[in-house]
N, C-alpha and C positions, 0 to 999 in steps of 0.2 A: 314406546320411545320414538318409533318412526312416525306415528301419528302426531306427536308433539312437535317433531321437527318439521313435518309438512305444514302444520298449522302456523308455526313460527315463520316459515318461508312465505306462506300465503299472506300473513299480516305484513311482512316486510315488503312484498311487492305492492300491496294495497296502501301502504303508508303514505306515499306521495299524494295520492288522491284524498286520503283521510285528513292529512295535514292541511291540504288546500281547502277542503270543505270546512274544516274547523275555523281556519283563519278568515276565509272570505264568505262563509255562509252562517255558521253557528254563532260566532262572536258578533258579527253585524246584526243578526236577528235578535239576540239577547239585548244588545245595546239599543236597537230600535224600540223594542218593547219597553225598555226602561225610559227612553227619551219620550215616548208617546204619552207618558204619564207626568211629564214635566212641562215647564214653560221656557226651556232653554232657547236662546236666540242666536246661537252659534258664536257669540262674542263674549257675553258676560261670563265670568267665572262662577257666578252664583246660579244654582239650579234649584228651582222651587217645585215641590211636588203638587200636581194638579189633579191626580186621580183620573177619572174617566171623562173629565170635562172636555178634553180635546176631541174625544170620540163623539160626544154629543154635539159639539160645535161643528165637527166635520160632516156629520149626517144631515145637519141643517144648512150646510153651505151650498149656495148655488153652483160654485165651481166643482165641488165633489159630485153633486147630483148630475151636473152636465157631463162630467167625466164618465160616470156610470153609463148614461144613455149613449154618449158619443162612441164609446167603445163598441157597443152592439151595432150602432149605425155603421161604423167602419167595418165590422164583421160582416154585415149584410151586403156591403159593396165589395170589399176586398176579397173575402173568401171565395165566393162564386167566381169572381173575375180571375183570380189566380189559379183556381182549380181547373176551370175550363181552358184557360190559355196554356196551362202546364200539360193537360191531357192532349191538347192539339199539337203542341210542340213535341211531346213524347211520341205521339202516334206518327208524326211526320218523320222524326229521326228513326224510329223503329222500322219504318218502311223503306229507308234508304238502303241501297245495295252495298255501299261501302262508305268509308270516311265518316262513320257515325261519331267517333270520338272527337273529331275536329269540330263538327257542328255542335256537339254537346258542350265543348269548351267555349265555343262562341256564345252560346246562349247562357252559359254559366258566368261569364265575365261580369255582367251587371251586378251580380251578387257580391263581387269583390270591390265594386266601385264605392267610393266615399259617399255617404248619404248627404254630407254637407255640400260636396261639389255638385252632385246631381240636382239637389234642391236649388242651388244658386243658378244653375243653368236653366232649370224650368222656370224659376222666378223671372229670369231675364226674358225668356221666350213668351211669358204670359204678361209682361209689363204692358202698360198702355201704349207705348210708342214702339213696341216690338213689331217686326215684320208680320208676324202671325196676326196680331190684332189689327194692324194697319190694313192687311188684306181683307179681313173679315168686315171692317168698317167700310172700306171703299168699294169692294166688289159685291159683298152680300148684305151690306147694311146692318150688320150685327155688331153691337157694342156690348161685349161681355166682360163683366168684372169678375174674372176667374177666381180671384182670392178674396173678393169682397162680398160674395154671395155665400150664405151658409152651405147650401147644397153643392154648388160647384167647387167650393174650397175643399169640402170633404172628399168629393170625387177626385179632385186633382191629387190630393195626398194619397188616396187609395190606389190610384193608377200608378203613381211613382213607385210605391212599395210593391205593387203587383209586378211591375216591370223588373224590379230588382230581384224578386224571389222566383219568378217563373222558371228561369233556367235551372235553379237549384232543385225545385220540386220536380221539374221535368226529368232530371237525372234519376230521381227516385222512381218516378213512374215508368221511365224507360226500362229499368231493371224489372219492374212488374210486367211490362209487355213481353220482355225477353223470356220470362218464366212460364208464359202460357204455351202449352203444347199445341203445335200447329195441327196435329191430328184432330183436335176438337173442332177447328174451323173447317177441316176437310169433311168431317162427318156432318157438320151443319150445312155445308154447301150441297152435299148429296140429298139432304132432307129439304132442300129448297128454301133455306132461311135467307131472308133479305139482309143486306148490309146493315140497315138500321136495327133490325131485330137482333142481328149478331152482336152489335155493339151493346145494346141494352140488356140482352138476356145472357150473353156469354162474356164479352170483354169486361164490362163494368163489374159484374160480380166477381170475376176472377182477379180483378185488380184490387180487390178489397184490402189486402194487407198494405199495399202501397198507398192507396187512397186514404186509408185510416191514418197512416203515418203523416201524410201530407196535410190532412185536415187538422190533426192535433197541432202540428207545427204552425200552420197558418193561423189558427185560432189563438195560439200563444203569442204570435207576433202582434195581434191587434191590442193586446194588453201591455205591450212595451213600446208603442209608437211614441217617438219623441223628436228625433233629429229633423225629420221632414216638417213636422208641425212647428217646431221652434224656428226653423229657417224661413218658412213660407208665411205662416199666419200668426204665430205666437199664441195659438189657442183660440183666436177669433175666427170670423167675426161673431161677437155676442156668444162666446163659449161654444161655437159650432164645431170647433176642432180641438176642444180642450180635453186632452187625454189624461189618463191617470199620471203618467210620467210628467206631463206638462204641469199639472196641478201641483205635484210634489215639488218640482223644481221651482215653481213660482213662489210657493209658500216658504220653502227652505232658504233659497238664495236671493230672492227678490224682497220678500217680506220679512226675512230673517226670523221665521217662526219654526225652528228645527223640531221642537217638540210636537207642534201641531202637524207638521209635514210628516213626521214619523207615524202619527196616528193615521193620517191619510194613506201612508204606505202600507200599514198593517191591514186597513180596510180593503185596499186594492188587492193585497195578497189573498185575502179571504174570498173576495169576489172572483178572482182569477181561478183559485182552486175549485170553488163550487161550480163555476161555469164550465171549466174543462171536464170536471168529473161528470156533470150531467150530460154534456155533449158526448163524452166518451161512452157513456152507458147507452145513449141513443144509437151511436155508431155500432156498438156491439150487438144491439138488437137487430140492426140491418144485416150485420155479418152472420148472425145466428140463423136468419131466414135463408141465407145463401149457403149454409153449411160450414161456416168458418169458425164459429164459436161453440 
């Protein structure tokens, strides 16, 4: 009787999340799977069944193919950038004698900033007549089309997102630094370990749980990039910044092909799941070598 009561109480406390998951995850997923097999255009009351033709069309689409490769290009630029900057910020904050919380809040604030606002500010700073570009042209003779070049456009978006998430990830890494026993460093100093060796052989392996979390979170971010791309480049130039979210938005709300966009969304979900699963296994292999798994 007591076990039944305990189980009932557990389900009661879990029910808000379960209801939320059903309404905002399970139902939309089922609806998307259904729509992906239709030709619905968001307007017409008639929905015709198309089978797997939307998936075949999506796999052959230049936009979808670009979204696949662009995501990994963003990953190659954004993830190392945000990890390195987060570790540096966390190390600096960890070494402060006091007021660590105030500095952490300061670095965390960009995470709370609107992506629309920060993108518009950057767009203004990088416009042709901006003070930045005027200085580069007159003083250094550089005429850079920041958002018109495929590589620079991708880097600009990656830097904005890295700036936004550095403080958030530094917060996680700071807790990792705090959990390292100082006696380990004292023993290493007695053995004559250099600061560089201490970082690579002691600090980095002991930060594995925090780095694992930050890496998985940052990789997940690359599959959901939209706001910055929408505001700055619209997916261009020539699909250079066309992410999965941008492609889904374009097909669903610009081309009014909701059924096709749903198929793209399902493909994006599968790619995201497989990519994170593979990367997670690789990270666990690294952790296993350092005694964590």
